[in-house]
N, C-alpha and C positions, 0 to 999 in steps of 0.2 A: 688463665689467663693473668701476664703479667703486668705490673706497676710500670706507670711511665716513669720513667729515673729517675728527673725533676721532682717526680712529685708526688706525694703522699698515698697509700692504699686506700686511707680511710676517708672517706667526702661525709660532709654535712649540709644538708639542705635543711634552712628554719626557716619559717615561717615567725619572724617577727612578734607579728602582730594578732598570733593565735590565741587566743584562750583566753579573754580576761586578764595579759597581761601575764598568761600561764610561763610561755617565752624567758619574760625577766628574773621570773622565779625559779626557771628548772636549768636555764645553762650554767651560772656559776656554778652547783656541785659538780654539773657533768664536769669542764672544764678544769676543775680541782683532781677531780678522779683520772680523767684525761693528760692530766700534768702528773700526778702521782706515779699512773703507770706508764710514763714516758710513751706516749702511745701518739707517734708524729700523725696529723691530720690537718685538712681547709676544710675550713666554713664560709659556705654561701649564703648569706642575707638574701631571701627575694623584697622585690619591691613593688611587684603589681601582682594581681594575680594572674595565674598563670606559667610564671616567672619558675617556679621550681620544677615543670616539667622540662621545661631549654635546660633549666642548672643539672639537672639529672643527668639529662641525654649526652650534655657537658662531660661531666662525672666521668663516663661510660667511657667516651671518645677519648680521655687522657687516660684512662687506665684505670681507675679505679677498683678496687678486686669488691669494697664494700661499701655502700653509698644509703647513708642514716638518714630518714626523715624526721623533723623534728618541728614539731606542731598537731594540728586533729586529725581527721579522717580525711580531710580536702587536700591539707599538705602528702599524707601518702598517695592519696588518688592520684596526685601529678605527676609525683619519683616515678610510680609503677608505668604511667602512662609516655613520661621521655625514658623508661629503660623498652617497656614490650613493643614501641612501637618502630624498635631499630628491624625488628623478626628476625632477631639474635634466636638460637637454643637456648633453653635455660640456663644451663650447665655451661653456655659462652655470656650471661649477663652478669654481671656485679649482683652480688648476696646485697639484701635487704634489711636494713635494720628500723626501726622505729624509739623514739622519743618523746612520748606521748604528752603532748602540749598544747589541748586544744577544747573546746569546750564540749564534745562528745565525745568524740576517743574512745568511740564503740570496738574499734580494729583492740586495741589492744586489751580492753576490758574484756573482747570474749575468748582473747587466745590466753587470758589469766598472763599477760607480760609483765615483768618485774619491774615495779619503777625507782627500785634503790641504783640511783647513779654511779655506785661503784663495783654492782651487780652487773648490770648494764655493758660496763665499760668491759670491765672480767670479760662477758658475752663472745665484746665486738673483739679483744683479743683472741679469746679460744678462734672463733669464727676465723679471721685472719692467718694465724697459725696450723687451720687446715683440724681442728676439733668437731667432726661431723656430729657430736651430738647435739648441738647449739643449733643446727640449723635443721629447719622446718620446711620440707616442701609444701606450698598453696595455689590455691585453684586463684583465676583471675576468673572474672566473668568480662565477657566481648558482647559489645553490642551494638547497632546500627539505625540511625537516625535521621530524620530532617533536622539541623541546625535550626535555633530558633535564639534570638535576642531576646534580651527582660531589659526594656529601660522603664524605668521608677519604678520596679516592682511586678511590673505587666509582660507579659508573654508577648512579642513583636512579631510574625513570620518573616523570614526572609525571601525573596526573589526565588534561592536557588531550590531547586527541588531534589537535587541530586542527597546519595544518603552517606553520610561521615562514619565513621567506627571512632570506638571511646571502648578501653578496660576501667573496671572498676573491683576492686578487691571486698568489701565488706558485703553491699546493698544495693540492689537499685529498685525504685517506685514509681508508681504510674497511677493515674485518679488525683486524689484527694494531698497524695502527701510530698507532690513539688512545689502547691501553693503554702503547704506548711512549713518545709524548707527556704523558700524566698520569705515567709514572714521571722523566721527564725534571723536571717543573715540582715532584718531589717530592726528587729526590736532588742531594747536596751542589754544588754550582756550583763546586768547590775540583778536580772531576773534569775540569775544562775541556774540551780540546778529545774526550776518551775519555766524554764524559757518554752524548752518543747513543750512544755504540756499547755502553756498560755497561748502558744503558737498557735496550736491545734486547738484549742476550743475557740478560739479567732473566729481559723476558718473555717470550722462547723459548722457553724451561721449562717454561711453564704453560699455551702457548697451542696449541688445537688447529685446525682450517682448518674453514672454513664451506661450505655453501651456498648460493649466490646466483643471480640473474637478473638478465644485463647486457641490457640495450635499449638501441638504438646510433641514431644520428641517423635512417638508414636504414630505423629500423624491423626489423633484425633482432635476433635474440635468441639469444643464450647463457645458459646453464645451467652453471654451473660451478664446481669447489669451489677455494675462492681461501686463501690466506694473508693476501693484500692488493691492492687496488685502490687508485693512489694515481691522482688525478686531477691532472696539471700545467697548468700553465702557463711556468712559472720552470723550468730544469733542474735545480736544487740545494735539498734537503731536507736536516734532520736535522744542521745545524752540516759543510756540505759535502760530501754523498753527491750521487753524479749519478746520484738517482733516473732522472731524464726526460733523458738528454745532451740531444738535439734538440730539447726544446722550446724553443717562441719567445714572448715572451709578446704580439706582436704582428702573430700572423698569423691569428688569430681562429678557433683550433681548440685544445683539449683534445688535451694525449698522454696516453692511457691506459695507465699501464703497471699490467699482469695480472701478480702472481706467485701460480700455480698452486699445488695444495697439493704438498707436497715433505716428504721425512724430513728428522724435526727434524734431522741433521746438516747435510743442503744447505741448510735455513733460516739455520741456524750461519752456514754460507760467507759468506752476501747480505750479514755484517754488517759485510767487508772488502769483501769485491767490490765493494758497489755503491759505493764510496769511487770509484772507479778507472769508474764504468762496466762492467763485468766482468760483470756479474751479468746483463745481456740476451743476453750468450751462451749461458746454461743454456736450454736446451729448457721449463723451467717457464715462462719467464718472456718475455708477448708486451709488443708497444707497439699501440696504434692511436689514431688521430686521428681525432678528431671535436667536431660542434657541440654535443652535448647525452648526455647518458645518462643512464640509471635506472639503481638498483639496489635491492635487495629479498632480503629473509632467503628462503630455500627449504625448509628444515632447520625440527624443531621444538626448538632450541636458543637460545630466544632473540634476542632483538634485536643489531643490529649499530649497529657505532657511529664518529662521523664527529670527526675534527679538519681543520680549516681552518687554514694559517697558525699552526700549533701552539698553536691555540682548541679546547678543546674544547667539541663543541657539543650534538650529539641521536644520537637512532637512527632506523631506516629506517623507511618508504620517501625515496627520496631523488631528488632528482630535478636535475641540473644544466642548465645552461647558459650559453655562452659568450656576455657581452656584449662586442661586440671594439669596442674605442678608447672603452676605456669612463672612463678614465683620462689626463690628460696632465703623465708625469713629467716633474723635470728636474734633467738630469743632466749 
């Protein structure tokens, strides 16, 4: 893909409000490293939710060869959606980079991406020079669902019944996890590393398990009562929690972690056991690898909701498919 003659090949899409001021701390050293390498680039700052998707799409249309998300998992999520929505083959899409500057940054953690600005800039320069050693083909997840709006922290189903489509790069969760994600977005950032734990504990207090139908890629079906179902490409979620410790974002498979109906006390223990992966020892927890999954509610207690990469999306029924090697990430 050739660059637009009037614009640099390297574009940054930055969420300036991400990560408790992380952008303000992370960007000046990045800018200095870029200047030292004399690497021409464009920086676009987001001003609203969803804008990173539009900026990434525009960068690709302008001939960018490398689009770098500066922010957390949500920013990378939006950038990936902006590129994948074009429907172009992977080798015709821009390369993707990440400067982790968010609350969770679980994707960078799972991939062991470097944090040093000089190292990152070196990798970006090598990628633009055609060095294949810094390129990593990674999977994306595609999910189809019914859209839902969130008003004052509560889901409100709209009149539309048609399914919509979204991609995610790290993990998607149903059951309790969308409500934890919703509280994370509303709780004070000063809670820092404890933000996700506190949100989880508060949510568990008024949560009740749900009966759902799971259909797998071999067409087998399970009807189970669940606390949550996590569809993982990467090992970490929720600010460093090892939800799916063995998940590999390049193996063409989801690691689906199902937490079955549990007592409130046992569910509370998961809030700290999940940080080390010890939750997998519980008989209530199962892991299954699959290329696809569908989920729908079987009880009469309303919709099941979805979060993907920490972004609140919509309601069941859900259909998940792996898009193998959908993106080429640089690190």
